[in-house]
mmCIF file of the N, C-alpha and C atoms, coordinates in Angstrom:
data_MODEL
# 
_entry.id   MODEL 
# 
loop_
_atom_site.group_PDB 
_atom_site.id 
_atom_site.type_symbol 
_atom_site.label_atom_id 
_atom_site.label_alt_id 
_atom_site.label_comp_id 
_atom_site.label_asym_id 
_atom_site.label_entity_id 
_atom_site.label_seq_id 
_atom_site.pdbx_PDB_ins_code 
_atom_site.Cartn_x 
_atom_site.Cartn_y 
_atom_site.Cartn_z 
_atom_site.occupancy 
_atom_site.B_iso_or_equiv 
_atom_site.pdbx_formal_charge 
_atom_site.auth_seq_id 
_atom_site.auth_comp_id 
_atom_site.auth_asym_id 
_atom_site.auth_atom_id 
_atom_site.pdbx_PDB_model_num 
ATOM 1   N N  . MET A 1 1  ? 46.595 -48.174 -5.711  1.00 0.00 ? 1  MET A N  1 
ATOM 2   C CA . MET A 1 1  ? 46.350 -49.202 -6.702  1.00 0.00 ? 1  MET A CA 1 
ATOM 3   C C  . MET A 1 1  ? 44.999 -48.983 -7.394  1.00 0.00 ? 1  MET A C  1 
ATOM 4   N N  . LYS A 1 2  ? 43.955 -48.690 -6.590  1.00 0.00 ? 2  LYS A N  1 
ATOM 5   C CA . LYS A 1 2  ? 42.634 -48.457 -7.163  1.00 0.00 ? 2  LYS A CA 1 
ATOM 6   C C  . LYS A 1 2  ? 42.660 -47.296 -8.142  1.00 0.00 ? 2  LYS A C  1 
ATOM 7   N N  . ARG A 1 3  ? 43.386 -46.265 -7.785  1.00 0.00 ? 3  ARG A N  1 
ATOM 8   C CA . ARG A 1 3  ? 43.468 -45.077 -8.627  1.00 0.00 ? 3  ARG A CA 1 
ATOM 9   C C  . ARG A 1 3  ? 44.097 -45.416 -9.981  1.00 0.00 ? 3  ARG A C  1 
ATOM 10  N N  . ARG A 1 4  ? 45.109 -46.238 -9.980  1.00 0.00 ? 4  ARG A N  1 
ATOM 11  C CA . ARG A 1 4  ? 45.769 -46.629 -11.231 1.00 0.00 ? 4  ARG A CA 1 
ATOM 12  C C  . ARG A 1 4  ? 44.841 -47.475 -12.099 1.00 0.00 ? 4  ARG A C  1 
ATOM 13  N N  . ILE A 1 5  ? 44.125 -48.382 -11.469 1.00 0.00 ? 5  ILE A N  1 
ATOM 14  C CA . ILE A 1 5  ? 43.190 -49.224 -12.227 1.00 0.00 ? 5  ILE A CA 1 
ATOM 15  C C  . ILE A 1 5  ? 42.097 -48.364 -12.840 1.00 0.00 ? 5  ILE A C  1 
ATOM 16  N N  . PHE A 1 6  ? 41.545 -47.440 -12.063 1.00 0.00 ? 6  PHE A N  1 
ATOM 17  C CA . PHE A 1 6  ? 40.510 -46.567 -12.598 1.00 0.00 ? 6  PHE A CA 1 
ATOM 18  C C  . PHE A 1 6  ? 41.054 -45.716 -13.736 1.00 0.00 ? 6  PHE A C  1 
ATOM 19  N N  . ALA A 1 7  ? 42.264 -45.187 -13.587 1.00 0.00 ? 7  ALA A N  1 
ATOM 20  C CA . ALA A 1 7  ? 42.867 -44.374 -14.645 1.00 0.00 ? 7  ALA A CA 1 
ATOM 21  C C  . ALA A 1 7  ? 43.032 -45.194 -15.922 1.00 0.00 ? 7  ALA A C  1 
ATOM 22  N N  . LEU A 1 8  ? 43.433 -46.435 -15.784 1.00 0.00 ? 8  LEU A N  1 
ATOM 23  C CA . LEU A 1 8  ? 43.582 -47.311 -16.947 1.00 0.00 ? 8  LEU A CA 1 
ATOM 24  C C  . LEU A 1 8  ? 42.228 -47.567 -17.611 1.00 0.00 ? 8  LEU A C  1 
ATOM 25  N N  . LEU A 1 9  ? 41.217 -47.872 -16.812 1.00 0.00 ? 9  LEU A N  1 
ATOM 26  C CA . LEU A 1 9  ? 39.873 -48.095 -17.352 1.00 0.00 ? 9  LEU A CA 1 
ATOM 27  C C  . LEU A 1 9  ? 39.329 -46.833 -18.017 1.00 0.00 ? 9  LEU A C  1 
ATOM 28  N N  . HIS A 1 10 ? 39.605 -45.692 -17.414 1.00 0.00 ? 10 HIS A N  1 
ATOM 29  C CA . HIS A 1 10 ? 39.152 -44.420 -17.968 1.00 0.00 ? 10 HIS A CA 1 
ATOM 30  C C  . HIS A 1 10 ? 39.808 -44.171 -19.332 1.00 0.00 ? 10 HIS A C  1 
ATOM 31  N N  . ARG A 1 11 ? 41.110 -44.371 -19.406 1.00 0.00 ? 11 ARG A N  1 
ATOM 32  C CA . ARG A 1 11 ? 41.826 -44.162 -20.668 1.00 0.00 ? 11 ARG A CA 1 
ATOM 33  C C  . ARG A 1 11 ? 41.377 -45.140 -21.749 1.00 0.00 ? 11 ARG A C  1 
ATOM 34  N N  . ALA A 1 12 ? 40.997 -46.333 -21.342 1.00 0.00 ? 12 ALA A N  1 
ATOM 35  C CA . ALA A 1 12 ? 40.547 -47.347 -22.300 1.00 0.00 ? 12 ALA A CA 1 
ATOM 36  C C  . ALA A 1 12 ? 39.105 -47.104 -22.765 1.00 0.00 ? 12 ALA A C  1 
ATOM 37  N N  . GLY A 1 13 ? 38.429 -46.159 -22.132 1.00 0.00 ? 13 GLY A N  1 
ATOM 38  C CA . GLY A 1 13 ? 37.064 -45.848 -22.542 1.00 0.00 ? 13 GLY A CA 1 
ATOM 39  C C  . GLY A 1 13 ? 36.001 -46.680 -21.850 1.00 0.00 ? 13 GLY A C  1 
ATOM 40  N N  . VAL A 1 14 ? 36.392 -47.503 -20.904 1.00 0.00 ? 14 VAL A N  1 
ATOM 41  C CA . VAL A 1 14 ? 35.431 -48.369 -20.217 1.00 0.00 ? 14 VAL A CA 1 
ATOM 42  C C  . VAL A 1 14 ? 34.440 -47.548 -19.409 1.00 0.00 ? 14 VAL A C  1 
ATOM 43  N N  . THR A 1 15 ? 34.892 -46.465 -18.792 1.00 0.00 ? 15 THR A N  1 
ATOM 44  C CA . THR A 1 15 ? 33.968 -45.655 -17.987 1.00 0.00 ? 15 THR A CA 1 
ATOM 45  C C  . THR A 1 15 ? 32.944 -44.962 -18.869 1.00 0.00 ? 15 THR A C  1 
ATOM 46  N N  . ARG A 1 16 ? 33.341 -44.539 -20.083 1.00 0.00 ? 16 ARG A N  1 
ATOM 47  C CA . ARG A 1 16 ? 32.391 -43.920 -21.015 1.00 0.00 ? 16 ARG A CA 1 
ATOM 48  C C  . ARG A 1 16 ? 31.367 -44.953 -21.478 1.00 0.00 ? 16 ARG A C  1 
ATOM 49  N N  . LEU A 1 17 ? 31.806 -46.169 -21.718 1.00 0.00 ? 17 LEU A N  1 
ATOM 50  C CA . LEU A 1 17 ? 30.888 -47.235 -22.111 1.00 0.00 ? 17 LEU A CA 1 
ATOM 51  C C  . LEU A 1 17 ? 29.880 -47.501 -20.998 1.00 0.00 ? 17 LEU A C  1 
ATOM 52  N N  . ALA A 1 18 ? 30.367 -47.574 -19.775 1.00 0.00 ? 18 ALA A N  1 
ATOM 53  C CA . ALA A 1 18 ? 29.467 -47.801 -18.638 1.00 0.00 ? 18 ALA A CA 1 
ATOM 54  C C  . ALA A 1 18 ? 28.469 -46.659 -18.506 1.00 0.00 ? 18 ALA A C  1 
ATOM 55  N N  . ALA A 1 19 ? 28.934 -45.429 -18.699 1.00 0.00 ? 19 ALA A N  1 
ATOM 56  C CA . ALA A 1 19 ? 28.032 -44.275 -18.640 1.00 0.00 ? 19 ALA A CA 1 
ATOM 57  C C  . ALA A 1 19 ? 26.986 -44.359 -19.740 1.00 0.00 ? 19 ALA A C  1 
ATOM 58  N N  . TRP A 1 20 ? 27.393 -44.752 -20.939 1.00 0.00 ? 20 TRP A N  1 
ATOM 59  C CA . TRP A 1 20 ? 26.448 -44.853 -22.047 1.00 0.00 ? 20 TRP A CA 1 
ATOM 60  C C  . TRP A 1 20 ? 25.416 -45.942 -21.786 1.00 0.00 ? 20 TRP A C  1 
ATOM 61  N N  . LEU A 1 21 ? 25.861 -47.075 -21.276 1.00 0.00 ? 21 LEU A N  1 
ATOM 62  C CA . LEU A 1 21 ? 24.940 -48.174 -20.978 1.00 0.00 ? 21 LEU A CA 1 
ATOM 63  C C  . LEU A 1 21 ? 23.933 -47.792 -19.901 1.00 0.00 ? 21 LEU A C  1 
ATOM 64  N N  . ASN A 1 22 ? 24.312 -46.901 -19.005 1.00 0.00 ? 22 ASN A N  1 
ATOM 65  C CA . ASN A 1 22 ? 23.448 -46.484 -17.903 1.00 0.00 ? 22 ASN A CA 1 
ATOM 66  C C  . ASN A 1 22 ? 22.851 -45.094 -18.127 1.00 0.00 ? 22 ASN A C  1 
ATOM 67  N N  . ARG A 1 23 ? 22.794 -44.647 -19.368 1.00 0.00 ? 23 ARG A N  1 
ATOM 68  C CA . ARG A 1 23 ? 22.381 -43.280 -19.679 1.00 0.00 ? 23 ARG A CA 1 
ATOM 69  C C  . ARG A 1 23 ? 20.963 -42.957 -19.237 1.00 0.00 ? 23 ARG A C  1 
ATOM 70  N N  . GLY A 1 24 ? 20.102 -43.931 -19.101 1.00 0.00 ? 24 GLY A N  1 
ATOM 71  C CA . GLY A 1 24 ? 18.730 -43.676 -18.682 1.00 0.00 ? 24 GLY A CA 1 
ATOM 72  C C  . GLY A 1 24 ? 18.529 -43.724 -17.181 1.00 0.00 ? 24 GLY A C  1 
ATOM 73  N N  . ARG A 1 25 ? 19.560 -43.997 -16.460 1.00 0.00 ? 25 ARG A N  1 
ATOM 74  C CA . ARG A 1 25 ? 19.460 -44.118 -15.002 1.00 0.00 ? 25 ARG A CA 1 
ATOM 75  C C  . ARG A 1 25 ? 19.843 -42.822 -14.309 1.00 0.00 ? 25 ARG A C  1 
ATOM 76  N N  . VAL A 1 26 ? 19.310 -42.664 -13.135 1.00 0.00 ? 26 VAL A N  1 
ATOM 77  C CA . VAL A 1 26 ? 19.637 -41.510 -12.306 1.00 0.00 ? 26 VAL A CA 1 
ATOM 78  C C  . VAL A 1 26 ? 20.452 -42.015 -11.120 1.00 0.00 ? 26 VAL A C  1 
ATOM 79  N N  . VAL A 1 27 ? 21.558 -41.367 -10.867 1.00 0.00 ? 27 VAL A N  1 
ATOM 80  C CA . VAL A 1 27 ? 22.405 -41.700 -9.727  1.00 0.00 ? 27 VAL A CA 1 
ATOM 81  C C  . VAL A 1 27 ? 22.389 -40.499 -8.790  1.00 0.00 ? 27 VAL A C  1 
ATOM 82  N N  . ILE A 1 28 ? 22.114 -40.750 -7.539  1.00 0.00 ? 28 ILE A N  1 
ATOM 83  C CA . ILE A 1 28 ? 22.103 -39.676 -6.542  1.00 0.00 ? 28 ILE A CA 1 
ATOM 84  C C  . ILE A 1 28 ? 23.344 -39.832 -5.675  1.00 0.00 ? 28 ILE A C  1 
ATOM 85  N N  . LEU A 1 29 ? 24.151 -38.789 -5.651  1.00 0.00 ? 29 LEU A N  1 
ATOM 86  C CA . LEU A 1 29 ? 25.358 -38.794 -4.831  1.00 0.00 ? 29 LEU A CA 1 
ATOM 87  C C  . LEU A 1 29 ? 25.077 -38.122 -3.505  1.00 0.00 ? 29 LEU A C  1 
ATOM 88  N N  . CYS A 1 30 ? 25.621 -38.687 -2.464  1.00 0.00 ? 30 CYS A N  1 
ATOM 89  C CA . CYS A 1 30 ? 25.453 -38.117 -1.132  1.00 0.00 ? 30 CYS A CA 1 
ATOM 90  C C  . CYS A 1 30 ? 26.833 -38.034 -0.475  1.00 0.00 ? 30 CYS A C  1 
ATOM 91  N N  . TYR A 1 31 ? 27.212 -36.843 -0.106  1.00 0.00 ? 31 TYR A N  1 
ATOM 92  C CA . TYR A 1 31 ? 28.488 -36.643 0.582   1.00 0.00 ? 31 TYR A CA 1 
ATOM 93  C C  . TYR A 1 31 ? 28.203 -36.466 2.074   1.00 0.00 ? 31 TYR A C  1 
ATOM 94  N N  . HIS A 1 32 ? 28.970 -37.136 2.904   1.00 0.00 ? 32 HIS A N  1 
ATOM 95  C CA . HIS A 1 32 ? 28.785 -37.015 4.349   1.00 0.00 ? 32 HIS A CA 1 
ATOM 96  C C  . HIS A 1 32 ? 29.262 -35.668 4.856   1.00 0.00 ? 32 HIS A C  1 
ATOM 97  N N  . GLY A 1 33 ? 30.258 -35.137 4.206   1.00 0.00 ? 33 GLY A N  1 
ATOM 98  C CA . GLY A 1 33 ? 30.763 -33.836 4.628   1.00 0.00 ? 33 GLY A CA 1 
ATOM 99  C C  . GLY A 1 33 ? 31.895 -33.369 3.731   1.00 0.00 ? 33 GLY A C  1 
ATOM 100 N N  . VAL A 1 34 ? 32.041 -32.070 3.652   1.00 0.00 ? 34 VAL A N  1 
ATOM 101 C CA . VAL A 1 34 ? 33.131 -31.448 2.897   1.00 0.00 ? 34 VAL A CA 1 
ATOM 102 C C  . VAL A 1 34 ? 33.902 -30.596 3.891   1.00 0.00 ? 34 VAL A C  1 
ATOM 103 N N  . THR A 1 35 ? 35.212 -30.721 3.861   1.00 0.00 ? 35 THR A N  1 
ATOM 104 C CA . THR A 1 35 ? 36.029 -30.024 4.841   1.00 0.00 ? 35 THR A CA 1 
ATOM 105 C C  . THR A 1 35 ? 37.208 -29.301 4.181   1.00 0.00 ? 35 THR A C  1 
ATOM 106 N N  . ALA A 1 36 ? 37.652 -28.246 4.806   1.00 0.00 ? 36 ALA A N  1 
ATOM 107 C CA . ALA A 1 36 ? 38.833 -27.521 4.334   1.00 0.00 ? 36 ALA A CA 1 
ATOM 108 C C  . ALA A 1 36 ? 40.104 -28.121 4.920   1.00 0.00 ? 36 ALA A C  1 
ATOM 109 N N  . ARG A 1 37 ? 39.951 -29.045 5.820   1.00 0.00 ? 37 ARG A N  1 
ATOM 110 C CA . ARG A 1 37 ? 41.077 -29.692 6.484   1.00 0.00 ? 37 ARG A CA 1 
ATOM 111 C C  . ARG A 1 37 ? 41.959 -30.460 5.527   1.00 0.00 ? 37 ARG A C  1 
ATOM 112 N N  . ARG A 1 38 ? 43.241 -30.419 5.726   1.00 0.00 ? 38 ARG A N  1 
ATOM 113 C CA . ARG A 1 38 ? 44.176 -31.146 4.867   1.00 0.00 ? 38 ARG A CA 1 
ATOM 114 C C  . ARG A 1 38 ? 44.265 -32.627 5.234   1.00 0.00 ? 38 ARG A C  1 
ATOM 115 N N  . GLY A 1 39 ? 44.275 -32.928 6.489   1.00 0.00 ? 39 GLY A N  1 
ATOM 116 C CA . GLY A 1 39 ? 44.387 -34.317 6.928   1.00 0.00 ? 39 GLY A CA 1 
ATOM 117 C C  . GLY A 1 39 ? 43.057 -34.862 7.386   1.00 0.00 ? 39 GLY A C  1 
ATOM 118 N N  . ARG A 1 40 ? 43.030 -36.131 7.652   1.00 0.00 ? 40 ARG A N  1 
ATOM 119 C CA . ARG A 1 40 ? 41.806 -36.778 8.118   1.00 0.00 ? 40 ARG A CA 1 
ATOM 120 C C  . ARG A 1 40 ? 41.494 -36.348 9.541   1.00 0.00 ? 40 ARG A C  1 
ATOM 121 N N  . ARG A 1 41 ? 40.226 -36.096 9.779   1.00 0.00 ? 41 ARG A N  1 
ATOM 122 C CA . ARG A 1 41 ? 39.805 -35.693 11.125  1.00 0.00 ? 41 ARG A CA 1 
ATOM 123 C C  . ARG A 1 41 ? 39.904 -36.889 12.080  1.00 0.00 ? 41 ARG A C  1 
ATOM 124 N N  . PRO A 1 42 ? 40.265 -36.640 13.332  1.00 0.00 ? 42 PRO A N  1 
ATOM 125 C CA . PRO A 1 42 ? 40.356 -37.752 14.291  1.00 0.00 ? 42 PRO A CA 1 
ATOM 126 C C  . PRO A 1 42 ? 39.014 -38.462 14.491  1.00 0.00 ? 42 PRO A C  1 
ATOM 127 N N  . ASP A 1 43 ? 37.919 -37.728 14.362  1.00 0.00 ? 43 ASP A N  1 
ATOM 128 C CA . ASP A 1 43 ? 36.601 -38.355 14.552  1.00 0.00 ? 43 ASP A CA 1 
ATOM 129 C C  . ASP A 1 43 ? 36.025 -38.894 13.242  1.00 0.00 ? 43 ASP A C  1 
ATOM 130 N N  . ASP A 1 44 ? 36.856 -38.994 12.203  1.00 0.00 ? 44 ASP A N  1 
ATOM 131 C CA . ASP A 1 44 ? 36.432 -39.508 10.904  1.00 0.00 ? 44 ASP A CA 1 
ATOM 132 C C  . ASP A 1 44 ? 37.412 -40.588 10.432  1.00 0.00 ? 44 ASP A C  1 
ATOM 133 N N  . PRO A 1 45 ? 37.509 -41.705 11.163  1.00 0.00 ? 45 PRO A N  1 
ATOM 134 C CA . PRO A 1 45 ? 38.507 -42.721 10.838  1.00 0.00 ? 45 PRO A CA 1 
ATOM 135 C C  . PRO A 1 45 ? 38.275 -43.408 9.495   1.00 0.00 ? 45 PRO A C  1 
ATOM 136 N N  . THR A 1 46 ? 37.058 -43.378 8.982   1.00 0.00 ? 46 THR A N  1 
ATOM 137 C CA . THR A 1 46 ? 36.775 -44.058 7.711   1.00 0.00 ? 46 THR A CA 1 
ATOM 138 C C  . THR A 1 46 ? 36.878 -43.131 6.508   1.00 0.00 ? 46 THR A C  1 
ATOM 139 N N  . GLY A 1 47 ? 37.160 -41.857 6.728   1.00 0.00 ? 47 GLY A N  1 
ATOM 140 C CA . GLY A 1 47 ? 37.350 -40.927 5.622   1.00 0.00 ? 47 GLY A CA 1 
ATOM 141 C C  . GLY A 1 47 ? 36.076 -40.553 4.897   1.00 0.00 ? 47 GLY A C  1 
ATOM 142 N N  . LEU A 1 48 ? 34.990 -40.360 5.618   1.00 0.00 ? 48 LEU A N  1 
ATOM 143 C CA . LEU A 1 48 ? 33.718 -40.014 4.995   1.00 0.00 ? 48 LEU A CA 1 
ATOM 144 C C  . LEU A 1 48 ? 33.629 -38.555 4.573   1.00 0.00 ? 48 LEU A C  1 
ATOM 145 N N  . HIS A 1 49 ? 34.533 -37.733 5.074   1.00 0.00 ? 49 HIS A N  1 
ATOM 146 C CA . HIS A 1 49 ? 34.547 -36.325 4.685   1.00 0.00 ? 49 HIS A CA 1 
ATOM 147 C C  . HIS A 1 49 ? 35.585 -36.131 3.579   1.00 0.00 ? 49 HIS A C  1 
ATOM 148 N N  . VAL A 1 50 ? 35.230 -35.348 2.575   1.00 0.00 ? 50 VAL A N  1 
ATOM 149 C CA . VAL A 1 50 ? 36.130 -35.107 1.453   1.00 0.00 ? 50 VAL A CA 1 
ATOM 150 C C  . VAL A 1 50 ? 36.638 -33.670 1.537   1.00 0.00 ? 50 VAL A C  1 
ATOM 151 N N  . ARG A 1 51 ? 37.908 -33.480 1.165   1.00 0.00 ? 51 ARG A N  1 
ATOM 152 C CA . ARG A 1 51 ? 38.476 -32.130 1.172   1.00 0.00 ? 51 ARG A CA 1 
ATOM 153 C C  . ARG A 1 51 ? 37.758 -31.266 0.143   1.00 0.00 ? 51 ARG A C  1 
ATOM 154 N N  . ALA A 1 52 ? 37.656 -29.985 0.415   1.00 0.00 ? 52 ALA A N  1 
ATOM 155 C CA . ALA A 1 52 ? 36.931 -29.048 -0.448  1.00 0.00 ? 52 ALA A CA 1 
ATOM 156 C C  . ALA A 1 52 ? 37.507 -29.023 -1.863  1.00 0.00 ? 52 ALA A C  1 
ATOM 157 N N  . ASP A 1 53 ? 38.828 -29.075 -1.994  1.00 0.00 ? 53 ASP A N  1 
ATOM 158 C CA . ASP A 1 53 ? 39.426 -29.046 -3.336  1.00 0.00 ? 53 ASP A CA 1 
ATOM 159 C C  . ASP A 1 53 ? 39.091 -30.301 -4.131  1.00 0.00 ? 53 ASP A C  1 
ATOM 160 N N  . ARG A 1 54 ? 39.058 -31.441 -3.464  1.00 0.00 ? 54 ARG A N  1 
ATOM 161 C CA . ARG A 1 54 ? 38.678 -32.682 -4.149  1.00 0.00 ? 54 ARG A CA 1 
ATOM 162 C C  . ARG A 1 54 ? 37.196 -32.681 -4.510  1.00 0.00 ? 54 ARG A C  1 
ATOM 163 N N  . PHE A 1 55 ? 36.376 -32.149 -3.619  1.00 0.00 ? 55 PHE A N  1 
ATOM 164 C CA . PHE A 1 55 ? 34.943 -32.052 -3.888  1.00 0.00 ? 55 PHE A CA 1 
ATOM 165 C C  . PHE A 1 55 ? 34.698 -31.191 -5.134  1.00 0.00 ? 55 PHE A C  1 
ATOM 166 N N  . GLU A 1 56 ? 35.367 -30.057 -5.221  1.00 0.00 ? 56 GLU A N  1 
ATOM 167 C CA . GLU A 1 56 ? 35.229 -29.180 -6.393  1.00 0.00 ? 56 GLU A CA 1 
ATOM 168 C C  . GLU A 1 56 ? 35.692 -29.889 -7.662  1.00 0.00 ? 56 GLU A C  1 
ATOM 169 N N  . ALA A 1 57 ? 36.794 -30.613 -7.571  1.00 0.00 ? 57 ALA A N  1 
ATOM 170 C CA . ALA A 1 57 ? 37.303 -31.341 -8.740  1.00 0.00 ? 57 ALA A CA 1 
ATOM 171 C C  . ALA A 1 57 ? 36.310 -32.424 -9.170  1.00 0.00 ? 57 ALA A C  1 
ATOM 172 N N  . GLN A 1 58 ? 35.702 -33.110 -8.209  1.00 0.00 ? 58 GLN A N  1 
ATOM 173 C CA . GLN A 1 58 ? 34.717 -34.138 -8.537  1.00 0.00 ? 58 GLN A CA 1 
ATOM 174 C C  . GLN A 1 58 ? 33.489 -33.524 -9.202  1.00 0.00 ? 58 GLN A C  1 
ATOM 175 N N  . LEU A 1 59 ? 33.020 -32.386 -8.690  1.00 0.00 ? 59 LEU A N  1 
ATOM 176 C CA . LEU A 1 59 ? 31.869 -31.718 -9.300  1.00 0.00 ? 59 LEU A CA 1 
ATOM 177 C C  . LEU A 1 59 ? 32.201 -31.224 -10.704 1.00 0.00 ? 59 LEU A C  1 
ATOM 178 N N  . ASP A 1 60 ? 33.398 -30.686 -10.899 1.00 0.00 ? 60 ASP A N  1 
ATOM 179 C CA . ASP A 1 60 ? 33.816 -30.244 -12.235 1.00 0.00 ? 60 ASP A CA 1 
ATOM 180 C C  . ASP A 1 60 ? 33.815 -31.411 -13.216 1.00 0.00 ? 60 ASP A C  1 
ATOM 181 N N  . TYR A 1 61 ? 34.341 -32.546 -12.779 1.00 0.00 ? 61 TYR A N  1 
ATOM 182 C CA . TYR A 1 61 ? 34.362 -33.739 -13.628 1.00 0.00 ? 61 TYR A CA 1 
ATOM 183 C C  . TYR A 1 61 ? 32.940 -34.158 -13.991 1.00 0.00 ? 61 TYR A C  1 
ATOM 184 N N  . LEU A 1 62 ? 32.067 -34.189 -12.993 1.00 0.00 ? 62 LEU A N  1 
ATOM 185 C CA . LEU A 1 62 ? 30.685 -34.592 -13.251 1.00 0.00 ? 62 LEU A CA 1 
ATOM 186 C C  . LEU A 1 62 ? 30.003 -33.637 -14.224 1.00 0.00 ? 62 LEU A C  1 
ATOM 187 N N  . ARG A 1 63 ? 30.214 -32.338 -14.049 1.00 0.00 ? 63 ARG A N  1 
ATOM 188 C CA . ARG A 1 63 ? 29.597 -31.353 -14.952 1.00 0.00 ? 63 ARG A CA 1 
ATOM 189 C C  . ARG A 1 63 ? 30.101 -31.506 -16.390 1.00 0.00 ? 63 ARG A C  1 
ATOM 190 N N  . ARG A 1 64 ? 31.369 -31.836 -16.538 1.00 0.00 ? 64 ARG A N  1 
ATOM 191 C CA . ARG A 1 64 ? 31.942 -31.990 -17.882 1.00 0.00 ? 64 ARG A CA 1 
ATOM 192 C C  . ARG A 1 64 ? 31.470 -33.265 -18.570 1.00 0.00 ? 64 ARG A C  1 
ATOM 193 N N  . ASN A 1 65 ? 31.201 -34.318 -17.789 1.00 0.00 ? 65 ASN A N  1 
ATOM 194 C CA . ASN A 1 65 ? 30.951 -35.628 -18.378 1.00 0.00 ? 65 ASN A CA 1 
ATOM 195 C C  . ASN A 1 65 ? 29.527 -36.156 -18.239 1.00 0.00 ? 65 ASN A C  1 
ATOM 196 N N  . TYR A 1 66 ? 28.716 -35.504 -17.440 1.00 0.00 ? 66 TYR A N  1 
ATOM 197 C CA . TYR A 1 66 ? 27.363 -36.002 -17.197 1.00 0.00 ? 66 TYR A CA 1 
ATOM 198 C C  . TYR A 1 66 ? 26.380 -34.846 -17.149 1.00 0.00 ? 66 TYR A C  1 
ATOM 199 N N  . ARG A 1 67 ? 25.126 -35.173 -17.239 1.00 0.00 ? 67 ARG A N  1 
ATOM 200 C CA . ARG A 1 67 ? 24.084 -34.169 -17.049 1.00 0.00 ? 67 ARG A CA 1 
ATOM 201 C C  . ARG A 1 67 ? 23.778 -34.134 -15.554 1.00 0.00 ? 67 ARG A C  1 
ATOM 202 N N  . VAL A 1 68 ? 24.091 -33.034 -14.920 1.00 0.00 ? 68 VAL A N  1 
ATOM 203 C CA . VAL A 1 68 ? 23.934 -32.900 -13.477 1.00 0.00 ? 68 VAL A CA 1 
ATOM 204 C C  . VAL A 1 68 ? 22.647 -32.129 -13.185 1.00 0.00 ? 68 VAL A C  1 
ATOM 205 N N  . LEU A 1 69 ? 21.816 -32.697 -12.329 1.00 0.00 ? 69 LEU A N  1 
ATOM 206 C CA . LEU A 1 69 ? 20.565 -32.072 -11.903 1.00 0.00 ? 69 LEU A CA 1 
ATOM 207 C C  . LEU A 1 69 ? 20.567 -31.911 -10.397 1.00 0.00 ? 69 LEU A C  1 
ATOM 208 N N  . SER A 1 70 ? 19.908 -30.880 -9.947  1.00 0.00 ? 70 SER A N  1 
ATOM 209 C CA . SER A 1 70 ? 19.692 -30.779 -8.499  1.00 0.00 ? 70 SER A CA 1 
ATOM 210 C C  . SER A 1 70 ? 18.561 -31.738 -8.140  1.00 0.00 ? 70 SER A C  1 
ATOM 211 N N  . LEU A 1 71 ? 18.411 -32.029 -6.875  1.00 0.00 ? 71 LEU A N  1 
ATOM 212 C CA . LEU A 1 71 ? 17.336 -32.922 -6.453  1.00 0.00 ? 71 LEU A CA 1 
ATOM 213 C C  . LEU A 1 71 ? 15.988 -32.311 -6.807  1.00 0.00 ? 71 LEU A C  1 
ATOM 214 N N  . GLY A 1 72 ? 15.855 -31.001 -6.660  1.00 0.00 ? 72 GLY A N  1 
ATOM 215 C CA . GLY A 1 72 ? 14.607 -30.334 -7.017  1.00 0.00 ? 72 GLY A CA 1 
ATOM 216 C C  . GLY A 1 72 ? 14.280 -30.461 -8.496  1.00 0.00 ? 72 GLY A C  1 
ATOM 217 N N  . GLU A 1 73 ? 15.292 -30.325 -9.357  1.00 0.00 ? 73 GLU A N  1 
ATOM 218 C CA . GLU A 1 73 ? 15.067 -30.480 -10.793 1.00 0.00 ? 73 GLU A CA 1 
ATOM 219 C C  . GLU A 1 73 ? 14.641 -31.900 -11.132 1.00 0.00 ? 73 GLU A C  1 
ATOM 220 N N  . TYR A 1 74 ? 15.253 -32.873 -10.487 1.00 0.00 ? 74 TYR A N  1 
ATOM 221 C CA . TYR A 1 74 ? 14.899 -34.269 -10.732 1.00 0.00 ? 74 TYR A CA 1 
ATOM 222 C C  . TYR A 1 74 ? 13.455 -34.540 -10.301 1.00 0.00 ? 74 TYR A C  1 
ATOM 223 N N  . LEU A 1 75 ? 13.087 -34.057 -9.122  1.00 0.00 ? 75 LEU A N  1 
ATOM 224 C CA . LEU A 1 75 ? 11.726 -34.290 -8.629  1.00 0.00 ? 75 LEU A CA 1 
ATOM 225 C C  . LEU A 1 75 ? 10.687 -33.600 -9.519  1.00 0.00 ? 75 LEU A C  1 
ATOM 226 N N  . ALA A 1 76 ? 11.001 -32.419 -10.002 1.00 0.00 ? 76 ALA A N  1 
ATOM 227 C CA . ALA A 1 76 ? 10.081 -31.722 -10.899 1.00 0.00 ? 76 ALA A CA 1 
ATOM 228 C C  . ALA A 1 76 ? 9.926  -32.510 -12.209 1.00 0.00 ? 76 ALA A C  1 
ATOM 229 N N  . ALA A 1 77 ? 10.999 -33.065 -12.723 1.00 0.00 ? 77 ALA A N  1 
ATOM 230 C CA . ALA A 1 77 ? 10.934 -33.846 -13.956 1.00 0.00 ? 77 ALA A CA 1 
ATOM 231 C C  . ALA A 1 77 ? 10.148 -35.139 -13.746 1.00 0.00 ? 77 ALA A C  1 
ATOM 232 N N  . ARG A 1 78 ? 10.241 -35.716 -12.584 1.00 0.00 ? 78 ARG A N  1 
ATOM 233 C CA . ARG A 1 78 ? 9.481  -36.948 -12.285 1.00 0.00 ? 78 ARG A CA 1 
ATOM 234 C C  . ARG A 1 78 ? 7.978  -36.689 -12.257 1.00 0.00 ? 78 ARG A C  1 
ATOM 235 N N  . ARG A 1 79 ? 7.599  -35.481 -11.801 1.00 0.00 ? 79 ARG A N  1 
ATOM 236 C CA . ARG A 1 79 ? 6.166  -35.139 -11.753 1.00 0.00 ? 79 ARG A CA 1 
ATOM 237 C C  . ARG A 1 79 ? 5.660  -34.970 -13.146 1.00 0.00 ? 79 ARG A C  1 
# 
């Protein structure tokens, strides 16, 4: 259900509007883990690890739609 709602908002341009409104902000993403595993790990009941293919797709999306900086680049710009 969440995926459908997000897809609808994305198609309507709401996500682009939100990105534009927040264009001066920096968002830091933190992944708990990336795995090649197809299913959820038994010791990861909350799904904090993301599959490698999904991680790559998320990074591709971010690169296409946002200005992506490494933490080092951000810290250098802050100085």
